C-alpha positions as CSV (number, residue, x, y, z in Angstrom):
1,M,91.2,81.4,256.4
2,T,92.0,83.9,259.1
3,A,90.0,87.1,259.0
4,V,91.9,90.3,258.2
5,L,92.5,92.3,261.4
6,P,92.0,96.1,261.5
7,A,95.2,98.1,260.9
8,A,94.8,100.1,264.1
9,E,97.6,102.3,265.3
10,P,99.6,100.8,268.2
11,T,98.9,102.5,271.5
12,R,101.6,105.1,272.2
13,P,104.0,103.5,274.6
14,G,105.2,105.2,277.7
15,T,101.9,106.8,278.7
16,R,100.3,106.0,282.0
17,A,96.9,105.5,280.4
18,S,98.2,102.8,278.0
19,T,100.2,100.7,280.4
20,P,99.1,99.2,283.7
21,P,101.4,100.1,286.7
22,R,102.6,96.6,287.3
23,R,103.5,96.2,283.6
24,R,105.3,99.6,283.6
25,T,107.4,98.4,286.5
26,T,108.3,95.2,284.7
27,E,109.2,97.0,281.5
28,R,111.4,99.5,283.4
29,A,113.1,96.7,285.2
30,T,113.8,94.7,282.0
31,L,115.0,97.7,280.2
32,L,117.3,98.6,283.0
33,G,118.5,95.0,283.0
34,L,119.3,95.2,279.3
35,L,121.2,98.5,279.7
36,A,123.1,97.3,282.8
37,A,124.2,94.2,281.0
38,T,125.2,96.3,278.0
39,A,127.2,98.6,280.2
40,L,128.9,95.7,281.8
41,L,129.8,94.2,278.4
42,Y,131.1,97.5,277.1
43,L,133.0,98.6,280.2
44,W,134.5,95.3,281.6
45,G,138.2,95.3,281.2
46,L,138.1,98.4,279.0
47,G,141.5,99.7,280.1
48,E,143.3,96.6,278.8
49,S,143.0,98.0,275.3
50,G,145.4,100.8,276.1
51,W,145.2,103.6,273.7
52,A,143.1,101.4,271.2
53,N,143.6,103.4,268.0
54,S,146.5,105.7,269.0
55,F,145.8,107.9,265.9
56,Y,142.6,109.2,267.5
57,A,143.9,108.8,271.1
58,A,146.7,111.3,270.4
59,A,144.2,113.7,268.9
60,A,142.0,113.4,272.0
61,Q,145.0,114.0,274.2
62,A,145.9,117.1,272.1
63,G,142.4,118.4,272.4
64,S,142.5,118.1,276.2
65,E,145.6,120.3,276.2
66,S,144.7,122.9,273.6
67,W,141.3,124.4,272.7
68,K,142.6,125.1,269.2
69,A,143.6,121.5,268.8
70,F,140.2,120.5,270.3
71,F,138.2,122.6,267.8
72,Y,140.1,121.5,264.7
73,G,140.8,117.9,265.7
74,S,144.5,118.3,265.6
75,S,146.9,115.4,266.0
76,D,149.1,117.4,268.3
77,A,148.5,120.2,270.8
78,A,150.7,122.5,268.6
79,S,148.2,122.0,265.8
80,S,150.5,121.1,262.9
81,I,147.9,118.8,261.2
82,T,144.4,117.4,261.9
83,V,143.3,113.9,261.8
84,D,141.6,112.8,258.5
85,K,138.1,113.1,259.9
86,T,135.9,115.9,261.2
87,P,136.4,116.2,264.9
88,L,133.0,115.7,266.7
89,S,133.8,112.2,267.9
90,L,137.0,113.4,269.5
91,W,135.3,116.1,271.6
92,P,133.7,113.8,274.3
93,M,137.0,111.9,274.7
94,A,139.1,115.1,274.9
95,L,136.7,116.6,277.5
96,S,136.9,113.4,279.5
97,I,140.7,113.5,279.5
98,R,140.7,117.2,280.4
99,V,138.6,116.4,283.5
100,F,140.0,113.0,284.6
101,G,143.5,113.0,283.2
102,L,145.0,110.9,280.4
103,S,144.3,107.2,280.8
104,S,142.7,104.3,278.8
105,W,139.5,104.7,280.9
106,S,139.1,108.4,280.4
107,L,139.6,107.9,276.7
108,L,137.3,104.9,276.1
109,V,134.5,105.3,278.7
110,P,132.7,108.0,276.6
111,Q,132.7,105.5,273.7
112,A,131.1,102.8,275.8
113,L,128.5,105.2,277.2
114,E,127.6,106.2,273.6
115,G,127.0,102.5,272.9
116,V,124.7,102.1,275.9
117,A,122.8,105.2,274.8
118,A,122.5,103.8,271.3
119,V,120.9,100.6,272.7
120,A,118.5,102.6,274.8
121,L,117.5,104.9,271.9
122,L,117.0,102.0,269.5
123,H,114.8,100.3,272.1
124,A,112.7,103.4,272.5
125,T,112.4,103.8,268.7
126,V,111.3,100.3,268.0
127,K,109.0,100.2,271.0
128,R,107.3,103.3,269.8
129,A,106.9,102.0,266.3
130,T,105.4,98.7,267.3
131,G,103.8,99.4,270.6
132,S,105.8,96.4,271.9
133,H,108.3,96.6,274.7
134,L,109.5,93.1,273.9
135,A,110.2,94.2,270.3
136,G,112.2,97.1,271.6
137,L,114.1,94.8,273.9
138,L,114.9,92.4,271.1
139,A,116.2,95.3,268.9
140,G,118.4,96.6,271.7
141,A,119.7,93.1,272.5
142,V,120.6,92.4,268.9
143,L,122.5,95.7,268.6
144,A,124.3,95.2,271.9
145,L,125.4,91.7,271.0
146,T,126.6,92.3,267.5
147,P,130.3,91.6,267.7
148,V,131.4,94.6,265.6
149,A,129.3,96.8,267.8
150,V,130.9,95.5,270.9
151,L,134.3,96.2,269.2
152,M,133.5,99.8,268.2
153,F,131.8,100.8,271.5
154,R,135.0,99.7,273.3
155,F,137.2,101.6,270.8
156,D,138.1,105.2,270.1
157,N,137.2,105.3,266.4
158,P,134.4,107.8,265.3
159,D,131.9,105.0,264.6
160,A,130.4,104.9,268.1
161,L,129.1,108.4,268.0
162,L,128.2,108.1,264.3
163,V,125.8,105.2,265.1
164,L,124.2,107.0,268.0
165,L,123.5,110.1,266.0
166,M,122.1,108.2,263.0
167,I,119.7,106.3,265.3
168,G,118.7,109.6,266.7
169,A,118.0,111.0,263.2
170,V,115.7,108.0,262.5
171,H,113.9,108.4,265.8
172,A,113.3,112.1,265.1
173,T,112.1,111.5,261.6
174,L,109.6,108.8,262.7
175,R,108.3,111.2,265.4
176,A,107.8,113.8,262.6
177,T,105.4,111.4,260.8
178,E,103.1,111.1,263.7
179,S,101.5,114.6,263.7
180,P,101.3,117.6,261.3
181,R,102.6,119.7,264.2
182,A,105.7,117.6,264.7
183,V,107.7,119.0,261.9
184,R,110.2,120.3,264.4
185,W,111.2,116.6,264.9
186,L,112.1,116.5,261.2
187,V,114.3,119.5,261.6
188,L,116.0,117.9,264.6
189,G,116.6,114.8,262.5
190,G,118.3,116.8,259.8
191,G,120.4,118.5,262.5
192,L,121.5,115.1,263.8
193,V,122.6,114.0,260.4
194,G,124.6,117.2,260.2
195,L,126.3,116.3,263.5
196,A,126.9,112.8,262.2
197,Y,128.7,114.4,259.2
198,L,130.9,116.2,261.7
199,T,131.6,112.8,263.2
200,K,132.6,110.7,260.1
201,M,131.8,112.9,257.1
202,L,129.9,111.5,254.1
203,Q,129.2,108.1,255.6
204,A,126.5,109.8,257.7
205,F,124.6,110.6,254.4
206,L,123.9,106.9,253.7
207,V,120.8,107.2,255.9
208,L,119.4,110.3,254.0
209,P,117.5,108.4,251.2
210,A,115.7,106.3,253.8
211,L,114.8,109.4,255.9
212,A,113.5,111.4,253.0
213,L,111.5,108.6,251.5
214,T,109.9,107.7,254.8
215,Y,108.7,111.2,255.4
216,L,107.4,111.6,251.9
217,L,105.4,108.4,252.2
218,F,104.2,108.6,255.8
219,A,103.9,112.2,256.7
220,P,100.4,112.9,258.2
221,A,97.7,112.8,255.5
222,T,96.9,116.5,256.2
223,V,100.3,117.5,255.0
224,T,100.3,118.0,251.3
225,A,103.0,116.8,248.9
226,G,104.3,120.3,248.4
227,R,104.5,120.9,252.1
228,R,106.3,117.6,252.6
229,I,108.9,118.7,250.2
230,L,109.2,122.1,252.0
231,H,109.6,120.3,255.3
232,L,112.3,118.2,253.9
233,L,114.1,121.3,252.6
234,G,113.9,122.7,256.1
235,A,115.5,119.5,257.5
236,F,118.1,119.7,254.8
237,G,118.8,123.3,255.9
238,A,119.2,122.2,259.5
239,M,121.6,119.5,258.3
240,I,123.7,122.1,256.4
241,A,123.7,124.4,259.4
242,A,124.7,121.7,261.9
243,A,127.6,120.7,259.8
244,G,128.3,123.8,257.8
245,W,129.3,126.2,260.6
246,W,132.4,124.2,261.3
247,I,133.2,123.7,257.6
248,A,132.8,127.4,256.9
249,I,135.1,128.4,259.8
250,V,137.8,126.0,258.6
251,E,137.6,127.2,255.0
252,L,137.5,130.9,255.9
253,V,140.3,130.9,258.5
254,P,143.6,131.6,256.8
255,A,145.7,128.5,256.4
256,S,148.6,130.1,258.3
257,M,146.3,130.4,261.4
258,R,145.0,126.8,261.5
259,P,146.5,123.3,261.2
260,W,146.8,121.5,257.8
261,I,143.8,119.4,257.0
262,G,145.0,115.8,257.3
263,G,144.2,113.5,254.4
264,S,144.1,116.3,251.9
265,Q,146.8,117.3,249.4
266,G,145.6,120.9,249.1
267,N,144.8,121.8,252.7
268,S,141.1,121.8,252.1
269,I,138.3,120.3,254.1
270,L,136.1,120.2,251.0
271,E,138.8,118.3,249.2
272,L,138.9,115.8,252.1
273,T,135.1,115.5,252.0
274,L,134.7,114.9,248.3
275,G,138.0,113.1,247.7
276,Y,139.9,110.9,250.2
277,N,136.8,110.5,252.5
278,G,134.1,110.9,249.8
279,L,133.9,109.8,246.2
280,G,137.4,108.2,246.4
281,R,136.0,105.7,248.8
282,L,133.5,104.6,246.2
283,S,135.8,104.6,243.2
284,G,139.1,103.6,244.9
285,N,140.9,106.6,243.5
286,E,142.1,108.1,246.8
287,T,145.2,110.2,246.3
288,G,147.6,109.7,249.2
289,S,145.9,106.6,250.4
290,V,147.6,103.2,251.0
291,G,145.4,101.8,248.3
292,G,144.6,104.9,246.5
293,G,145.6,106.3,243.1
294,R,144.7,103.1,241.3
295,G,141.1,103.6,240.1
296,G,139.6,101.1,237.8
297,G,137.7,99.4,240.6
298,T,140.8,97.5,241.9
299,S,142.2,97.9,245.3
300,M,143.8,96.1,248.2
301,W,140.6,96.0,250.1
302,G,139.1,92.8,248.8
303,S,136.7,91.8,246.1
304,T,133.5,93.8,245.8
305,G,130.0,92.2,245.2
306,L,126.7,91.4,246.9
307,F,128.3,88.8,249.2
308,R,131.3,90.9,250.4
309,L,129.9,91.3,253.9
310,F,129.4,87.6,254.2
311,D,133.0,86.6,253.2
312,S,135.8,85.3,255.5
313,E,137.0,88.8,256.2
314,N,133.7,90.4,257.1
315,G,131.1,87.7,257.9
316,A,131.7,87.2,261.6
317,Q,131.8,90.9,262.3
318,G,128.1,91.8,261.7
319,S,126.4,89.5,259.2
320,W,125.0,87.0,261.7
321,L,121.4,88.3,261.3
322,L,121.9,90.1,258.0
323,P,120.1,87.4,256.0
324,A,117.3,87.4,258.5
325,A,117.1,91.2,258.4
326,L,116.8,91.2,254.6
327,L,114.1,88.5,254.6
328,L,112.1,90.1,257.4
329,A,112.4,93.6,256.0
330,T,111.1,92.4,252.7
331,A,108.2,90.6,254.4
332,T,107.4,93.6,256.5
333,L,107.4,96.0,253.6
334,A,105.1,93.7,251.7
335,L,102.6,93.8,254.6
336,A,103.0,97.6,254.6
337,V,101.1,97.6,251.3
338,P,97.4,97.0,252.2
339,R,96.6,95.4,248.9
340,V,99.3,92.8,249.3
341,A,98.4,92.1,253.0
342,R,94.8,91.6,252.0
343,M,95.8,89.2,249.2
344,L,97.6,87.2,251.9
345,H,94.6,87.5,254.3
346,L,96.9,89.2,256.8
347,A,96.4,92.4,258.7
348,P,98.1,95.4,257.0
349,L,100.7,97.2,259.1
350,P,99.7,100.2,261.2
351,R,101.0,103.3,259.6
352,R,103.5,104.0,262.4
353,T,104.9,100.5,262.1
354,A,105.0,100.7,258.3
355,A,107.0,103.9,258.5
356,A,109.5,102.4,260.8
357,A,109.9,99.3,258.7
358,T,110.5,101.5,255.6
359,V,113.2,103.7,257.2
360,W,115.1,100.8,258.7
361,A,114.9,98.8,255.4
362,G,116.1,101.8,253.5
363,W,119.1,102.3,255.9
364,L,119.8,98.5,255.6
365,A,119.7,98.4,251.8
366,V,121.6,101.6,251.0
367,T,124.4,100.8,253.5
368,W,124.7,97.1,252.5
369,L,124.9,97.9,248.8
370,T,127.4,100.8,249.3
371,F,129.7,98.7,251.5
372,S,129.4,95.8,249.1
373,F,130.5,97.6,246.0
374,M,132.8,100.5,247.2
375,A,136.2,100.0,245.7
376,G,138.2,102.3,248.0
377,I,139.4,101.8,251.6
378,F,137.1,99.4,253.4
379,H,137.6,97.8,256.8
380,A,135.5,95.0,258.4
381,Y,134.5,97.2,261.3
382,Y,132.6,99.5,259.0
383,A,129.8,96.9,259.4
384,V,128.9,98.6,262.7
385,A,126.9,101.1,260.6
386,L,124.6,98.2,259.6
387,A,124.0,96.9,263.1
388,P,121.1,99.3,264.1
389,A,119.3,98.6,260.8
390,V,119.7,94.9,261.1
391,A,118.6,94.9,264.8
392,A,115.5,97.1,264.1
393,S,114.5,95.2,261.0
394,V,114.8,91.8,262.8
395,A,112.8,93.0,265.8
396,I,110.1,94.8,263.8
397,G,109.7,91.9,261.4
398,A,109.6,89.3,264.2
399,H,107.0,91.3,266.0
400,V,104.8,91.7,263.0
401,L,104.9,88.0,262.1
402,W,104.6,86.8,265.7
403,T,101.4,88.7,266.2
404,R,100.1,87.0,263.0
405,R,101.5,83.6,263.7
406,D,98.2,81.8,263.4
407,H,98.5,82.3,259.7
408,L,100.5,79.8,257.6
409,V,102.4,82.6,255.7
410,A,103.5,84.3,258.9
411,S,104.4,81.2,260.8
412,G,106.3,79.9,257.8
413,L,108.3,83.0,257.5
414,L,109.2,82.9,261.2
415,A,110.3,79.3,260.8
416,A,112.3,80.1,257.6
417,T,114.0,83.1,259.3
418,T,115.0,81.1,262.3
419,A,116.3,78.2,260.3
420,L,118.2,80.5,257.9
421,S,119.9,82.4,260.8
422,S,120.8,79.1,262.5
423,V,122.4,77.6,259.4
424,W,124.3,80.8,258.7
425,A,125.6,80.9,262.3
426,F,126.6,77.3,261.9
427,E,128.6,78.3,258.9
428,L,130.2,81.3,260.6
429,L,131.1,79.3,263.7
430,G,132.7,76.7,261.5
431,R,135.2,79.1,260.0
432,T,137.4,78.8,263.1
433,D,138.3,76.1,265.5
434,W,137.0,78.2,268.4
435,Q,134.4,76.4,270.6
436,P,133.4,73.8,267.9
437,W,130.6,72.4,270.0
438,L,128.7,75.7,269.9
439,R,127.8,75.5,266.2
440,W,126.0,72.2,266.8
441,V,124.0,73.6,269.7
442,V,123.0,76.6,267.6
443,L,122.0,74.4,264.6
444,V,119.9,71.9,266.7
445,G,118.2,74.6,268.7
446,G,117.5,76.7,265.7
447,I,116.2,74.0,263.5
448,G,114.1,72.5,266.3
449,S,112.5,75.9,267.2
450,A,112.0,76.6,263.5
451,L,110.0,73.4,263.1
452,A,107.9,74.4,266.1
453,L,107.4,77.9,264.7
454,G,106.2,76.4,261.4
455,A,103.2,74.8,263.2
456,V,100.1,76.7,262.3
457,R,98.3,78.5,265.2
458,L,101.1,78.1,267.7
459,A,99.5,79.4,270.9
460,G,99.2,78.8,274.6
461,R,101.9,78.5,277.2
462,W,104.3,76.9,274.8
463,A,104.4,79.8,272.4
464,P,106.7,82.0,274.6
465,V,109.0,79.0,275.2
466,V,109.4,78.3,271.5
467,A,110.1,82.0,270.9
468,A,112.7,82.1,273.7
469,V,114.5,79.0,272.3
470,A,114.5,80.5,268.8
471,I,115.9,83.8,270.0
472,A,118.5,82.1,272.1
473,A,119.6,79.9,269.2
474,V,120.1,82.8,266.7
475,L,121.8,85.0,269.3
476,A,124.1,82.3,270.8
477,G,126.7,82.7,268.0
478,P,127.0,86.5,268.0
479,S,126.8,86.6,271.8
480,A,129.7,84.2,272.2
481,Y,131.8,86.3,269.7
482,S,130.8,89.4,271.5
483,L,132.0,88.0,274.8
484,S,135.2,87.0,273.2
485,T,135.6,90.5,271.7
486,A,135.1,92.1,275.1
487,A,137.6,89.8,276.7
488,T,140.3,90.6,274.1
489,P,142.4,93.8,274.1
490,H,142.2,95.6,270.8
491,T,144.8,98.1,269.4
492,G,145.8,99.4,266.1
493,S,144.1,100.9,263.1
494,I,142.2,97.8,261.8
495,P,140.7,96.0,264.7
496,T,138.4,93.0,264.2
497,A,135.8,91.4,266.5
498,G,135.5,87.8,267.7
499,P,138.1,85.2,268.6
500,E,141.4,84.9,266.8
501,G,141.0,83.9,263.2
502,A,137.4,85.2,263.0
503,G,138.4,88.6,261.5
504,G,139.6,87.4,258.2
505,A,142.8,85.5,258.5
506,G,143.9,85.2,255.0
507,G,141.4,87.8,253.8
508,P,142.4,91.2,252.4
509,G,142.7,92.9,255.7
510,G,144.5,89.9,257.2
511,A,147.0,90.0,254.3
512,M,147.5,93.7,254.8
513,R,148.2,93.2,258.5
514,G,150.6,90.4,257.6
515,R,152.6,92.8,255.4
516,M,152.5,95.7,257.7
517,G,152.9,94.1,261.1
518,T,150.5,93.3,263.8
519,P,149.3,96.0,266.2
520,P,151.3,96.4,269.4
521,G,149.9,95.6,272.8
522,V,149.0,97.9,275.6
523,P,151.1,101.0,275.4
524,G,154.2,100.6,277.5
525,A,153.7,96.8,278.0
526,G,156.3,94.3,277.2
527,P,160.0,94.8,276.4
528,T,161.2,97.6,274.2
529,G,160.3,97.1,270.6
530,Q,157.7,94.4,271.3
531,G,154.5,94.7,269.4
532,G,154.9,93.3,265.9
533,P,157.3,92.1,263.3
534,T,159.9,94.5,261.9
535,G,160.7,92.6,258.8
536,Q,160.0,94.5,255.6
537,Q,159.3,91.6,253.2
538,G,156.3,92.4,251.0
539,M,156.1,96.0,252.3
540,P,154.1,98.3,250.0
541,F,156.1,101.3,251.0
542,P,159.8,101.2,250.3
543,G,162.1,103.2,252.5
544,A,161.0,102.1,256.0
545,T,164.1,101.8,258.1
546,E,165.2,99.0,260.3
547,G,164.3,99.3,264.0
548,G,160.9,100.7,263.1
549,G,159.3,99.6,259.9
550,M,155.6,98.8,260.3
551,G,156.0,97.4,263.8
552,G,158.3,97.6,266.7
553,A,159.1,100.5,269.0
554,A,159.0,103.1,266.3
555,G,155.5,102.2,265.2
556,G,154.2,102.3,261.7
557,L,151.3,102.9,259.3
558,L,148.9,100.8,261.4
559,N,150.7,100.5,264.7
560,S,151.5,102.9,267.5
561,S,155.1,103.5,268.6
562,T,155.9,102.1,272.0
563,P,158.8,104.1,273.4
564,S,160.9,102.7,276.3
565,T,161.3,104.6,279.6
566,A,164.8,105.7,278.6
567,L,163.5,107.1,275.3
568,T,160.6,108.9,276.9
569,R,163.0,110.4,279.4
570,L,165.2,111.7,276.6
571,L,162.3,113.3,274.8
572,L,161.1,115.0,277.9
573,A,164.5,116.6,278.7
574,D,164.2,120.3,278.0
575,A,160.8,119.7,276.5
576,D,159.4,123.0,277.5
577,Q,162.0,124.8,275.3
578,Y,160.4,123.4,272.1
579,T,157.0,123.6,270.4
580,W,157.4,120.0,269.4
581,V,159.6,117.6,271.4
582,A,160.0,115.5,268.3
583,A,158.8,114.8,264.7
584,A,158.2,111.5,263.1
585,V,156.9,110.3,259.7
586,G,153.3,109.1,260.0
587,S,150.7,109.8,262.6
588,N,150.8,106.4,264.3
589,S,154.5,106.6,264.7
590,A,154.2,110.0,266.3
591,S,151.2,109.2,268.4
592,G,152.9,106.7,270.8
593,Y,155.7,109.2,271.6
594,Q,153.1,111.9,272.2
595,L,150.9,109.8,274.4
596,A,154.0,108.7,276.4
597,T,155.3,112.2,276.9
598,E,152.0,114.2,276.8
599,K,154.0,116.7,274.7
600,P,153.4,117.6,271.1
601,V,155.0,115.3,268.5
602,M,154.7,116.4,264.9
603,P,153.3,113.7,262.6
604,I,155.0,114.5,259.3
605,G,152.8,113.7,256.4
606,G,149.7,112.8,258.4
607,F,148.3,109.3,258.7
608,N,149.8,107.9,255.6
609,G,153.0,110.0,255.6
610,S,151.8,111.3,252.2
611,D,150.4,114.7,253.0
612,P,152.5,117.8,252.1
613,S,152.6,118.9,255.8
614,P,155.1,120.3,256.3
615,T,157.1,120.9,253.2
616,L,160.8,120.5,253.3
617,A,161.3,124.3,253.3
618,A,158.8,124.8,256.1
619,F,160.4,122.1,258.2
620,K,163.8,123.6,257.7
621,Q,162.5,127.0,258.9
622,L,160.9,125.3,262.0
623,V,164.3,123.7,262.8
624,A,166.1,127.0,262.2
625,D,163.7,128.7,264.6
626,G,164.4,126.0,267.3
627,E,160.8,124.7,267.2
628,V,161.6,121.0,267.0
629,H,164.1,119.1,269.1
630,W,164.3,115.5,267.8
631,F,163.5,113.7,264.5
632,I,162.7,110.0,265.1
633,A,163.6,107.7,262.2
634,G,161.9,104.5,261.1
635,G,158.1,104.3,261.7
636,M,155.8,104.6,258.7
637,G,158.7,104.8,256.3
638,T,159.5,107.3,253.5
639,G,158.8,107.5,249.9
640,A,155.2,106.5,250.4
641,G,153.9,109.6,248.6
642,S,155.2,108.6,245.2
643,Q,153.6,105.2,245.6
644,T,150.1,106.6,246.3
645,G,149.9,109.8,244.3
646,G,150.5,111.9,247.4
647,S,153.3,114.2,248.4
648,T,156.9,113.0,248.8
649,A,157.7,115.8,251.4
650,S,158.2,113.3,254.2
651,S,160.9,111.5,252.2
652,Q,162.6,114.7,251.4
653,I,162.6,115.7,255.1
654,A,163.9,112.4,256.2
655,S,166.7,112.5,253.7
656,W,167.7,116.0,254.7
657,V,167.7,115.2,258.4
658,S,169.8,112.1,258.1
659,S,172.4,113.9,256.0
660,T,172.5,117.0,258.2
661,F,172.2,116.1,261.9
662,A,173.9,113.9,264.4
663,A,172.2,110.5,265.1
664,T,171.9,108.6,268.3
665,T,170.3,105.3,269.1
666,V,168.2,104.6,272.2
667,D,166.8,101.1,272.8
668,G,167.0,100.3,269.1
669,V,165.4,103.5,267.9
670,T,167.4,106.0,265.9
671,L,166.9,109.7,266.6
672,Y,168.5,112.9,265.2
673,D,169.1,115.8,267.4
674,L,167.9,118.8,265.3
675,T,170.0,121.1,267.4
676,Q,173.3,119.3,266.7
677,A,174.6,119.3,263.1
678,A,176.5,116.2,262.0
679,S,180.3,116.5,262.3
């Protein structure tokens, strides 16, 4: 039986004393190669996605025009209403647009760079924990090639910055466990979680249990239990400060001096945090949401359960290595317990590696279980929040078992993980007709390398070859889907990664897209009105008018409006005489007109059209004061508030406008001139 190795700390990477010069050069070159390939994957053809999610694109454009809109994350430069998230993710995009002008590239390049930074930071974190540059490279490559990560790092949703900040919080917390004098790192980690909250609110807190548990267990031995708790309280205070300053300002500024808080029914950021974007996401009781107000665990977002992330809607997005991550995380945590490791006659993990294994396993478990059982709004792209934990757990686990591969248990686990990942990739690739030969290559390569890995005492020159074949086999599927994702333009509010049909055709999200219309193409592309069906059959929101509906030129709940040149010219006529050149029900309907004109367009009712912003009385006053020129009919539709527990103000406004003002039609879109009463 193999003797138990000493649990020595890995040599701290990155120091000249620990790494020969030639090896340092090689490591730098391979890291630069990984980052260059990642940048190419995330930047290639980026402009073909147009405005991506026009809801956030319009807010970034507004922030580039107005510092007030920038600070609050307003949907329009006149700051009538905010987006339904805290604004930090919008700030890099808004600054880029302010510097380089409005374009797809200035909007999306900051997101891609955040993705490259996330890969680099994950590499550094795993390398430091294991002492292995190769383990860091594997972690970075797995993250970079996760299809949903490619999707989100090429898109303008908040998830890109969220992932980067959460990785940073893990890195800082692990640094804090290395020395009793490194508590400042723990405070930094808390501050980064606070900034992650300012990016996507309570989702950032999913990593908190793992961070707290890891520091309690692995803080330096000289730090007493009481001091560990005090240190965590200090980090908690840093988190509150990093997020709370903005929350305090928003709550304290009089409502008349700031925009309405989008997504809330009471104009409160705290209500938004705890309701629509908080506990409502877990319970499904989200007032004003397209699936909200139901409760009872039922929703239009699919069945909940342990296997939700593996189903036809979500599996191909980010679950390729999720089974392997769960298995490897369990095995690594077992070896982190010295008694268990000695029972297996294996070397216990060094403390630094055990701490890293614990924090990533905690992130993995909490996020996986939350996404699996949450009854509220859930989209397949949320799985990007799992990608760093999957990548790190796989890389750390593979490194730990590989360095112990002369033992039957370690080699057997390596073989089982490779076989499991190959079989699961075979299943995922078989769910579409795309490149059917690939699934067989993955299966044969994976099973063959698994058999070789199962051989006891695998060593010599063939060991790296077998490892390379195994890694290539398990990454072939997600790599192919990632390349397909990068080669495909993505627009709308519910994007999915991979080739057509991989994102849940027939699943809950697919059914929703079928009811509401497919996202339009690149803004301005194609003939007027092109970009999705306008039929209303099966629509969950009655009252949407013809010519707009959930697709077409007027946009809709999930789709941006795509105004023609003639319509844009009409909106720009005398635009400087008005605060808002137009108003439209729903943020996506308003966003396309705003991005085309680069002038404020009021999104009545916010994203869902169900926020009481503005009320009918307030809108009448704005019209009387000559603040709004046009009202654009169609789009998201009216009457949605009564369906979702939200406000019906948008329906009241639309009815009043249609009965009061003169209508005109331009390229199939009906507009009302709010300066001309009906005869």
